[in-house]
Backbone as CSV, one residue per row, in Angstrom:
resi,resn,N_x,N_y,N_z,CA_x,CA_y,CA_z,C_x,C_y,C_z
1,UNK,-12.193,65.083,20.820,-10.874,65.502,21.250,-10.856,65.648,22.770
2,UNK,-9.800,65.221,23.377,-9.667,65.272,24.828,-9.331,66.680,25.306
3,UNK,-9.803,67.005,26.504,-9.465,68.265,27.148,-8.501,67.961,28.276
4,UNK,-7.460,68.753,28.388,-6.409,68.541,29.379,-6.356,69.751,30.306
5,UNK,-6.209,69.480,31.601,-6.174,70.537,32.588,-5.243,70.128,33.724
6,UNK,-4.714,71.100,34.446,-3.891,70.850,35.614,-4.623,71.365,36.840
7,UNK,-4.663,70.561,37.893,-5.323,70.951,39.133,-4.475,70.528,40.319
8,UNK,-4.611,71.267,41.407,-3.968,70.865,42.653,-4.823,69.800,43.325
9,UNK,-4.170,68.824,43.908,-4.911,67.773,44.605,-5.692,68.363,45.775
10,UNK,-5.056,69.250,46.528,-5.713,69.891,47.664,-5.394,71.389,47.636
11,UNK,-6.209,72.199,46.952,-5.906,73.625,46.803,-5.967,74.431,48.098
12,UNK,-6.501,73.868,49.167,-6.576,74.587,50.444,-5.535,74.102,51.446
13,UNK,-4.564,73.351,50.969,-3.530,72.787,51.830,-2.623,73.885,52.387
14,UNK,-2.054,73.635,53.561,-1.096,74.567,54.159,0.340,74.138,53.876
15,UNK,0.504,73.104,53.071,1.833,72.629,52.679,1.770,72.225,51.201
16,UNK,2.917,71.947,50.582,2.902,71.567,49.158,1.961,70.396,48.887
17,UNK,1.286,70.480,47.777,0.313,69.461,47.372,0.593,69.045,45.927
18,UNK,0.308,67.813,45.561,0.582,67.351,44.196,-0.230,68.097,43.130
19,UNK,0.379,68.221,41.961,-0.302,68.761,40.783,-0.763,67.563,39.961
20,UNK,-2.041,67.486,39.672,-2.593,66.385,38.889,-2.969,66.851,37.497
21,UNK,-2.773,65.993,36.532,-3.205,66.234,35.162,-4.574,65.574,35.014
22,UNK,-5.546,66.343,34.555,-6.908,65.833,34.371,-7.170,65.767,32.868
23,UNK,-7.533,64.597,32.382,-7.859,64.416,30.971,-9.329,64.014,30.893
24,UNK,-10.087,64.758,30.078,-11.520,64.469,29.900,-11.810,64.213,28.435
25,UNK,-12.588,63.161,28.174,-13.014,62.825,26.818,-14.248,61.937,26.904
26,UNK,-15.175,62.102,25.989,-16.394,61.278,25.924,-17.024,61.003,27.291
27,UNK,-17.170,62.037,28.086,-17.761,61.932,29.428,-16.944,61.050,30.378
28,UNK,-15.693,60.825,30.035,-14.778,60.070,30.888,-13.780,61.048,31.503
29,UNK,-13.218,60.659,32.646,-12.259,61.509,33.344,-11.119,60.642,33.857
30,UNK,-9.902,61.078,33.557,-8.710,60.373,34.013,-7.837,61.351,34.785
31,UNK,-7.449,60.987,36.006,-6.578,61.815,36.831,-5.203,61.155,36.866
32,UNK,-4.188,61.914,36.482,-2.824,61.386,36.425,-1.942,62.206,37.361
33,UNK,-1.231,61.540,38.241,-0.295,62.177,39.153,0.942,62.585,38.361
34,UNK,1.354,63.857,38.419,2.455,64.358,37.596,3.824,64.271,38.260
35,UNK,3.883,63.925,39.524,5.114,63.912,40.316,5.630,65.314,40.618
36,UNK,4.827,66.318,40.333,5.159,67.707,40.675,4.290,68.118,41.852
37,UNK,4.859,68.893,42.763,4.117,69.422,43.909,4.422,70.900,44.055
38,UNK,3.458,71.624,44.624,3.627,73.053,44.820,2.750,73.500,45.984
39,UNK,3.197,74.502,46.695,2.374,75.079,47.756,1.277,75.899,47.078
40,UNK,0.035,75.779,47.527,-1.069,76.502,46.885,-0.883,78.017,46.790
41,UNK,-0.111,78.598,47.705,0.084,80.056,47.640,0.897,80.468,46.416
42,UNK,1.612,79.531,45.801,2.392,79.821,44.595,1.656,79.445,43.313
43,UNK,0.460,78.934,43.438,-0.310,78.458,42.280,-1.249,79.546,41.804
44,UNK,-1.262,79.795,40.518,-2.231,80.753,39.977,-3.114,80.039,38.972
45,UNK,-4.351,80.364,39.044,-5.329,79.808,38.124,-6.059,80.994,37.515
46,UNK,-5.636,81.379,36.333,-6.202,82.549,35.666,-7.481,82.145,34.949
47,UNK,-8.601,82.546,35.498,-9.904,82.175,34.944,-10.162,82.818,33.583
48,UNK,-9.431,83.877,33.249,-9.657,84.551,31.963,-8.974,83.822,30.809
49,UNK,-8.026,82.931,31.125,-7.318,82.184,30.094,-7.738,80.722,30.161
50,UNK,-8.078,80.143,29.052,-8.518,78.761,29.006,-7.373,77.820,29.389
51,UNK,-7.641,76.922,30.316,-6.671,75.912,30.761,-5.348,76.519,31.216
52,UNK,-5.397,77.608,31.974,-4.164,78.235,32.429,-4.017,78.104,33.928
53,UNK,-3.208,77.176,34.335,-2.848,77.005,35.738,-1.341,76.814,35.786
54,UNK,-0.678,77.681,36.483,0.782,77.618,36.547,1.283,78.197,37.860
55,UNK,2.584,78.012,38.112,3.223,78.622,39.276,3.386,80.115,39.014
56,UNK,3.197,80.914,40.059,3.368,82.349,39.885,4.814,82.759,40.129
57,UNK,5.099,84.021,39.923,6.474,84.519,39.985,7.050,84.546,41.391
58,UNK,6.241,84.285,42.402,6.742,84.255,43.771,7.527,82.980,44.060
59,UNK,7.313,81.943,43.259,8.010,80.663,43.448,9.391,80.736,42.831
60,UNK,10.398,80.455,43.642,11.756,80.431,43.115,11.867,79.292,42.111
61,UNK,12.369,79.581,40.932,12.487,78.571,39.887,11.193,78.339,39.135
62,UNK,10.282,79.314,39.166,8.978,79.127,38.511,9.064,78.888,37.004
63,UNK,10.035,79.486,36.269,10.049,79.198,34.823,10.302,77.716,34.522
64,UNK,11.209,77.100,35.276,11.510,75.684,35.068,10.320,74.810,35.476
65,UNK,9.687,75.167,36.577,8.515,74.420,37.039,7.419,74.472,35.982
66,UNK,7.140,75.653,35.456,6.106,75.808,34.433,6.488,75.098,33.141
67,UNK,7.759,75.089,32.810,8.218,74.378,31.611,7.967,72.874,31.753
68,UNK,8.226,72.332,32.942,7.957,70.910,33.175,6.461,70.616,33.024
69,UNK,5.616,71.506,33.557,4.170,71.319,33.412,3.763,71.398,31.942
70,UNK,4.338,72.338,31.204,4.039,72.460,29.772,4.427,71.192,29.019
71,UNK,5.571,70.612,29.375,6.011,69.367,28.729,5.047,68.222,29.028
72,UNK,4.549,68.163,30.239,3.588,67.114,30.619,2.298,67.282,29.824
73,UNK,1.803,68.499,29.725,0.572,68.774,28.983,0.765,68.451,27.504
74,UNK,1.902,68.861,26.936,2.185,68.591,25.515,2.248,67.100,25.235
75,UNK,2.926,66.364,26.098,3.028,64.914,25.900,1.668,64.241,25.983
76,UNK,0.833,64.710,26.900,-0.492,64.096,27.026,-1.364,64.402,25.812
77,UNK,-1.224,65.590,25.258,-2.022,65.957,24.084,-1.589,65.150,22.856
78,UNK,-0.320,64.799,22.781,0.181,64.005,21.658,-0.372,62.581,21.694
79,UNK,-0.659,62.088,22.893,-1.133,60.704,23.018,-2.631,60.576,22.927
80,UNK,-3.348,61.713,23.016,-4.811,61.648,22.960,-5.325,61.869,21.559
């Protein structure tokens, strides 16, 4: 079964950076550009939750942004 994760292209950037979808399976790795971008200061990566990377509440419109990311992750899981 494939593992799906979201990562920032450049987490130390001083400006918005693309969000990439990372799919791993059988020692293979595929990086997919999601067409979503976010400033790293608005990105949270909760290490206590498995595969949890989302926009935090400081980002205006964060629920919609996170919903779009959830849809991308769901669609990728359906195809794997």
